[in-house]
Every structure is written in structure tokens, then in C-alpha cells.
C-alpha positions as CSV (number, residue, x, y, z in Angstrom):
1,X,97.5,323.0,-29.5
2,X,98.5,323.0,-26.1
3,X,101.9,321.7,-24.6
4,X,100.1,320.7,-21.7
5,X,96.5,320.0,-21.2
6,X,95.1,318.2,-17.8
7,X,91.6,317.4,-17.5
8,X,89.8,315.9,-14.6
9,X,92.8,315.3,-12.1
10,X,91.7,313.5,-9.4
11,X,94.3,312.0,-6.5
12,X,93.6,310.7,-3.1
13,X,95.5,309.3,-0.4
14,X,93.9,307.1,1.9
15,X,91.0,309.2,3.0
16,X,92.1,312.7,2.4
17,X,91.2,314.0,-1.0
18,X,94.2,316.1,-2.6
19,X,93.5,316.8,-6.0
20,X,89.2,317.2,-6.9
21,X,88.6,317.8,-10.5
22,X,91.7,319.8,-11.3
23,X,92.0,321.4,-15.1
24,X,94.5,323.1,-16.3
25,X,96.0,324.1,-20.0
26,X,99.0,325.7,-20.8
27,X,100.2,327.0,-24.3
28,X,103.8,327.0,-25.7
29,X,105.8,329.6,-24.8
30,X,103.4,330.5,-21.6
31,X,104.8,330.8,-17.7
32,X,102.8,329.6,-15.2
33,X,103.2,329.7,-11.7
34,X,101.6,327.1,-9.1
35,X,100.7,329.0,-6.0
36,X,98.6,328.0,-2.7
37,X,98.7,327.4,1.0
38,X,100.8,324.5,2.5
39,X,98.6,321.4,1.7
40,X,96.7,322.5,-1.0
41,X,97.9,320.0,-3.6
42,X,100.7,321.9,-5.6
43,X,103.2,319.4,-5.1
44,X,101.1,316.4,-5.6
45,X,100.0,318.3,-8.9
46,X,103.4,318.9,-9.8
47,X,104.8,315.1,-9.2
48,X,101.7,314.2,-11.6
49,X,102.6,316.6,-14.2
50,X,106.2,315.0,-14.1
51,X,104.7,311.7,-14.2
52,X,106.6,310.6,-10.9
53,X,102.9,309.8,-9.7
54,X,99.6,308.8,-11.6
55,X,96.6,310.2,-10.9
56,X,93.2,308.5,-9.6
57,X,91.2,310.0,-12.3
58,X,91.8,312.5,-15.2
59,X,94.2,312.9,-18.2
60,X,97.2,314.7,-18.5
61,X,98.4,315.4,-22.2
62,X,101.7,316.5,-23.2
63,X,102.4,318.0,-26.5
64,X,99.0,315.8,-27.2
65,X,100.2,312.4,-25.8
66,X,98.0,311.1,-23.2
67,X,100.8,310.2,-20.9
68,X,99.3,307.9,-18.4
69,X,97.7,306.4,-21.5
70,X,101.2,304.7,-21.7
71,X,102.7,301.7,-20.3
72,X,105.0,302.2,-16.9
73,X,108.0,301.5,-19.0
74,X,106.9,303.8,-22.0
75,X,106.0,306.9,-19.1
76,X,109.5,306.0,-17.8
77,X,111.0,306.4,-21.5
78,X,109.1,309.4,-22.0
79,X,110.2,311.1,-18.7
80,X,113.7,310.3,-19.3
81,X,113.4,311.8,-22.7
82,X,111.3,314.7,-22.5
83,X,110.9,316.4,-19.0
84,X,113.5,318.0,-16.6
85,X,113.2,318.7,-12.7
86,X,114.8,321.7,-11.1
87,X,114.2,320.5,-7.3
88,X,114.1,323.2,-4.8
89,X,116.3,322.4,-2.0
90,X,118.5,319.3,-2.8
91,X,119.9,316.7,-5.7
92,X,122.8,319.2,-6.8
93,X,126.1,317.9,-5.9
94,X,128.3,320.7,-4.8
95,X,131.4,319.5,-6.8
96,X,129.8,320.6,-9.9
97,X,129.0,324.0,-11.2
98,X,125.2,324.8,-11.9
99,X,125.6,323.9,-15.4
100,X,127.3,320.8,-15.0
101,X,124.7,319.9,-12.4
102,X,121.6,320.6,-15.3
103,X,124.1,318.4,-18.0
104,X,124.8,315.3,-15.7
105,X,121.1,313.7,-16.8
106,X,122.1,313.8,-20.3
107,X,125.5,312.8,-19.8
108,X,124.7,309.4,-18.0
109,X,122.0,309.2,-20.9
């Protein structure tokens, strides 16, 4: 079974169609890079995969769970318990080590 399976993902902002039918499958232990030109939809895709935004169409299955088939409350709980984020430029607190920064969400929970 796939760890992550995305089918028919679409996302539009106003008149701008950003994602147009994305299909993606990632198995456990597999390493994947998402690359493309600026404006290609990489961040939009990552926001949806991280459940920070929702698709207009399509399914996102994570470990067999249809994530966006859940209530907003259950999606938030899933994100809190099952996902982690490493942001590119911010959100690290300088007074803590990298390890402590990574531990913070778990300590807060």
C-alpha cells in the first residue's frame, strides 16, 4: 500500500488554475523531490499534502485515510498527530537548538 496517494488533484485561485489533475504515489521509505519553475504549483501542492489547504477536486490518501473526507476538526487532529513541517526560511526560534525547535510541537502537545 502507498503511504501517500494523490489522484485528480485540482486547485484554482480565482481564474488561475494552479493544479490541473495531479496524480502522485509515494511508497514508504521512498524519497521524492518536487521541482519546477516558479509559479508551477509546488507550494500549493505541498500545502494541500500537508492539509494546510484543501483541493477543489481530487483525493489525498495518507496511509489509507482519505484525509479530506474527514471533518475540519478531524483533519486538524490528523495534522497535529501525524504530520510534521520544516519550513524553508522561518519559524525556528534562535534561542533553541535545531533539535529543540523540532521537539517544540511535541512538547506543546
